[in-house]
N, C-alpha and C positions, 0 to 999 in steps of 0.2 A: 791843709791839703796833703794828702797821703802822699809818701815818699813812693818814688818808683821801684818796682820790684827787681831785686839783683838777679842777673842771670844764673840760672841753675838749671840741672838736669831733672828737677822735679816737675811733676804734673801741676798744674793749675787747677784748683778745686772748682768745680761747677757751683756757683751760687744757688741753682734752681734744683739741685740735688739735696735731700735732706741728710744730714750728717750720719744720722743711724744708717742710712743705706750705703754710707760709704765703707763701714765697718764689715761689709760682706768679705768672706775669705772661702778659698776652694782647697779642700782637703783632697789629695790625691791618693787613692787606695792603692795599697801594694798588690802584688799579682796573688792569686789564689794558689793555695797548696793542693796537693793531690787529695787531702781529707777534706777540702772544702773551705779552710781555714784562710787566715791571712798571714803572710810572714810579717814578723814584728820590724825586721830592718830590711829594706828592698832599694834597689836602686830605682831611680825613677824609669816609667816606661818609656819605651822608644818613641821619639817624637815629642816628648814633654820635657821642659828644663825648669827647675825650681831654683830660684834665685833669691837671696836675702834681701828682705824689704829695706833693711837699714841702709843698704847702698844707695837707695834712691828715696832716703827720708819719708817713707812711708810708715804710717803707724802699726807698727807691729803685726804685720801680716806677709805671708808668701805671696809672690806673684807668679803666675803660671803663664809662659810663653809657649805657644803652640807651634811647634816646628813643622815643616813639610814632611810629612808621613813617608816611611820608605815605600818604594815600588813594591805592589804585590800583584801577583797572578790572579786574574778573575777567577771566581769559583765556576767549577765545571758543572753545567747543568745540561744533559743532553737534551732534555725536551725542548728548553729555550732554543738551543744551537740549531736543533733540526727545524725550528719553525722559522728562526731568522734565515737560516740558509735557503730554505724553500721559498720564502717570500722575497728573498734578494734574487734568486735564480729567476724566478718569475718576472720580476719588475725590470731585471736588467736588460732583457731583450728588446723591450718597449723603450727602455731609457738609451740604449745605444742607437737603435734606430732614430729615435727623435732628436739626438745630438745632447740629451742632458747628461749622459754618461760617456764616457771614453775608455777605450782599452787598446793594448798594443795590437791585438790580433783580432778584431771583431768576426772575421769570416770563420776562424777556428771555434769561436763560441756558438756560432749559428750551426754549423756543422753538427755539433754535438747536441745541440738543442733540438734540431729536426730529427735526427736519428733518434733521439728519445721520444718523440711525438709521432713517429710514423706509425699510421694505423696497422694493426694485425688483426685479423688478415686484412691484406690489401685489397682495396676494391677492385672489382672486375673490370675489364675494359677502360683501365686509366693507365697511361703512360706511367713508367716508374723510374725515375733516376735516385739512387740510393744516396742519402745525404752523405755517408761516410765513405762511400766509394765512387760512384759514376759522377756525382755532381761535384764533389771534391777534385776529382781528377781533371774534370773539365774546366773548373775555374782556376785551378793551379796553373794549367797549360796556357792561359791566357794572361793572367794577372801579372804585372809588373814587366811585361813585354811588350816592345815595340811592334811586334806582329800579332799581339792579340787581337781577336775580333769576337769578343763575347758579346751575347744579346740576352735580354730577359723579357719576358710581358708579366707584369704583376696585375693581378685583379685587386682593386683596391675599393673597398666597400666603405666610404668616407661619410662621417655623419652630417657633413655640411656641402662638400663637394658631390656627394652622390657616389653612385657606382661608376667607375670608369677604369680602364686599362692602361697602364704605363707601359709604353715601348722605350727600351733604353738600350742604346748603342755604344759599345766601348770606343771611345774618341782617343785617347791615349793609354798610357801603360797603368794609371790609377783611376781613371774617371770615364763617366759615361754621359752623352747626351741624352735628353730625356723628352719624350711627348707624352701627353694624356689624351687618349682617344675613349670617348664617351662609351660607345656601344661596342668596343673590342674590334678586332680585325675583321675585315669583310671574307665572306667564305662561299657567296653564292654569285656566279658570273652573270646570272639572269635577274638579280634583285633590282627593286625599284629604288632601292636605296644603296647603291654601290660605294658612294664616298662617304668618307668621314672627315670630321674637323679633328686635326691634331695639335693640340695646343702645347707650345714649347714650355717648359718648365726648367727648374734649376738643374744645374750639372751636379751629379751625385757621384760619391766615392764608388769605386768599382765593387767594394764588398757589400754594397746595398743590392746586389744581385742576387745574393745567396739569403735575403732576409725573407722571413715568413713569420708575422707577429700579429699581435691584436693589443688595442687599448681601447678604453671608453673614449678618449679624445680623438683618435684617429680612425677607429674601426678595424677592420681586418684586412691583412695585406697577404695574398696567396701568389706563390709562384705557379702562374699558368702555364708557362713554356719558358724554356731556355735552352740555349745551344750556341752556335757560331754563325756569323753572317759573312756573306760576300757582296760587294758593292759591285753593280754591273754598269757598263758604259751605257751613254745615250744613244749613239749611233751605231750602225751596222749591227753585225750578228755575232755573238759569241761562238766559238768553237763548240760543236757538240751539243748546242743546245737549239730547240726548234722554236720558231716564231720570232717576229721582229722585235726589235728592243723597246719599242714605245707602243703601247696600247692606243691604237687609234682613237678609241672612244673615251679614254681617260681624261680628256681635257688639257689642252697645253696652256702654256702661259699666255700672258699679255702682249702677244706681238713679237717676242724676242727671237732672233735667229738660232735655229738649231745648229750645234757644232757637230762636225763630224767627229767621230771618237778617235781619239788620241791613243797612241799606245800606252800600255800601262808602264811600261819601262822599268819593271822591277818595283813599282810601288806597292806598299803595304797596303791592306785593307783600311787601316788607320788614315794613311795618306789620302786613299782614294776617297774615303768618307769625308776628310776635310775638304778636299777639293770640291765634291760635289755639294756639300753643305754651303760653301762659299757662292757657288753657282744656284743654288736656291733649286736644284732638281736632284733627288736622290733615288735611284733605283737600287733596291736591296734584295737580295735572296736570303730568306732565313731558314737555316738547317737546325729546326728543333726537335723535340721529341714528340710534340703533339700536332704541330702543323703538318699538311700534306707535305710529300717531298717535292722540292722544286717551287715552294711558295715565293712569290715575288711581290713586293710591294712597290708602289710609287708614292714618293713625297715630295710636294712642290710647294714653293712659297711664291706668292705673285709680288710684283714691285710694291702694288698698293697696300698689301697686308705686312710687307716689310717696312715700308714708310711709317705706318700707322702703329706697328709694334714699337719700333725705335722711339716714336714720340710719346707713347705710353710710358716707355722705360725712362725717358728723360724726365718726364714729368714726375714719376716716382721716386727717382734720385733727388728731386729738388724739394721733396716735402718730407717732414719728420715721420719717425715710426707710429703709426696711430696707436692709441691706447686701446685696450680691451674695453668694448661696451658691454655695460651690465645690462640694460633693458633692450628690448625689441625695437627696431626702427619703425618710424611711421611712414606716411605715404611719400613724404619729402625725401627720406632715405631710400625708399625703393626706387624712387624715380631717378635718384643721382646715380644709383648702382645700375641702372637699366643698360643693357649692351644694344649698341645700335649696330645692325648687321647690314651688308651690302651683298648684293650676289656677285658671283665670279664666274668666270668661264669654266665650263665643264660641270657645274654644280648648281641645280636649281635651287629655289629657295626652300622647298620642301625637304631637300636633302640636308639643309644646314643643321647642325648641333648648335647648342648653346654653349658658352664658356663653361668648363667644368672645374676649372682649379682656381679657388681664392688665393689670393695673396698670403702665404703664410706669415709673413712679417706684418701683417695689419692687424694681427690680434685675433684673426679668425680661424686659425689653423695652428699648426706645430711649430715643428722642424722639422723643421718645415713643416709641415702640416703634422707636424707629427705631434702635436699639442698632447704631449705625454701626460703632463699633470694638469693642464687646464687652469681654469681661473683660480680654484682653491691653492693650487700649488704656486702660481703667480704671487698670491698674497703673501706667502711664507718667505719669499725672497727678501733678502737684506738689500739696502741700498747699494752696496758695492756688487752684489750679484745680479741685480736688476741693471746697473750700469754696465757691466761686463756683458750682459746678455744684448742690451741695445747697443754695444759697440760690435759685437758679433753679427747682429742682424744688419747693422750698417755695410759691414764686410761684405755679406751675402748679397745685399742689394747691389753694391758696387760690382761685384765680379760675377754676379749671377751662377756662384758656385758655393756648395757649402763647404764647411771646413774640411780640409784634406782632399779636396777635389779640384782641378784645374781647368778654367774654361778656355782651352786652347784652340776653340773654333770660333770664338765670338758669338757663343749663343745668347739671345736675347729673351728675357722672360715674358711670356704669354704671346709670343707672336704665334698667329693662327696660319698653320700649314693645312695642305690638303692632302688626304691619304687615300688611296685607291688600290684596289686589286688589278694587277696588269695581267690579264686574263690570257692575252696570247702567249706570254713568257710563262705562265703557268700551265700551258698545254691546251688552252682552248681555242677553236676556231668557230667562225660564224656561218650557218647553214640556213637554208630556207626549209622549214618543216612544216606541213599544212598551211602553207602561205603566210607563214610568220617567221621572221629573221630570230633565231636563238643561238646563243653560243652554246657549243657542244665540245666536251672534254674528248680530245683525241685519244683513241685506246690505243695501248701499248702494241697490240697486234694488227693495227692497221685498220681497224673498225672503228666505230663511234656511237656514244650513246647519248642521250639527251640528258643532261643534268641541270638542275634548277627548278623550283616547284613553289606553289603559293602553300606557305606554311604558317597557320595560324595559333598552333598550340605549342607552346614553349615549356611545359612542365617537366620534360625529361629529354635525356639524350635519345635521339632515334637510333636504331640498330645500324641503319646503312650509314650512318655519319663517321662511323670508327671502323677498323679492321680489328684483326685478332689481338694486335698488341696495344690496341688503344688509340693509335694514329687516327687523326681525322682524315676523311675522304671528301672530295667536293660532291654536293654543296654541304657546308656546315654552317651553323648558327652557334653564336656566342649567347649563351642563355643565361647569365648572371649567377650571382652567389649562392642561389638555391639549389644550382644543379653543378656548376664547374667545381672540379677538385684541383688539388694541387698535384703536379706532377713529380713531387719529391715525396710529400707524407701522405697523399691520398686524401687530405681532410676539406672539407668545404670551409666557408668563411664563419659560420657559426660555430664550428667545431674549433677553429683556431681560437675564437673569442673564449669558449669553454676552457680550452687547455691553459690559456693565460688567465683563467680566473676573473675575466670581465663580466660585470653585472651592470644591468641597466642601460646598455647600448642601445640608441633608438636611431634606426637607419632612415635616411632621406628617402621620402615616398616619391613615386611618380617615374622611377626607371622601368623601362620595358625593353626586351630585346628586340632587335631587327629580325623579323622572320618573313619578310616577303621581298 
């Protein structure tokens, strides 16, 4: 029996390696001289150490130990640097909007980004808020303030949810409550489809109000209008404003008693919005660059829709985050996702829209919807990154607010509100003309003209819909991504995608503007 090997610092030879292959040695060449030769005696190169083999009982050969190389500056390559910088800048906007990337001051990035992509010459008959001027000043006047009352209407051409318009109202110093409105804001007092479904979405960070970006996974996001808002009371009259506080034909709630308006008592617009939100009846006047002066909306949430929305939210909290499906669903899946709708006061069945916002955390959308990378990007995530994303998704589900935003009003995801034009508060009155009762816009000089007509052509903006500055006049119609332009850059949705280098975007079909 062989004796045990005594402890030593020597290596144990591998019996499966031929001895002749153990005789290899490594000669380290010396540094070259200026004439191309080699120095006879030279110190070892930096990063290499040669030690005597006898110290380790090795058979007459030097052993080279490679140490950590000294840090060196990367070689300067202007062509590569410019390409990397361009790609990083292009992708950063979509990454910030989707939550994939973070930055200390995202708004500053978008001010510079939008200023760089503003069309020149700027399109005629289009309102203009310069990115580095008017837009910046407006935003900075409201962000971080308890008295801030900023609003934005985004046009979102999403590949899954389709075309819809996001109305966002600042609800605290850093955040905004949000609704998705499929056909945009109503602008015809005599329309057959005056009401809209307004689906409650996640609470967003306020800097999202200045985002205008495009990606293949989320489509184009265009700033349709922005400005500041004021919340109106539900009873009595406001000084200096004509018309009753509630449109008699806008549809009331389900049998609740109307409260006489309270004094505001120095309340901020955020306080009034929070109170109206809790009461499920919001009357808001929007002071924007595109909407007509004195534009007033009603937003209401019935008891039934409130209860149903809370039940859906509770069920969603109880189930795990769904994984992204690879294939298309069959009949059973379509039946499962089918939305059952019920009629409601003040809105007929033909006025109702379908749900337009899929749950972004169910694998069908972003970051939020903002599916920045899509399925291919998700496959590249490590296990740790995937776990972090799932934890963040769980946080968003629980709070209904994206990272950095605060849900201070108890917003519930995907509750269905009803949005309508407050015609009398907008300056309309009802008259009998030709034996037909119609809504007429009161003229500033005391006269009145009939406004509202049957309009089946939606290919372009009509001349009588805008004034010299590009501000809309009643009646107006929201005509979709092929017509509507940004009030900041003047771009349409396809031009935003082009500037972001997006290729292969496929729009969801079937969206048509409401033109009657």
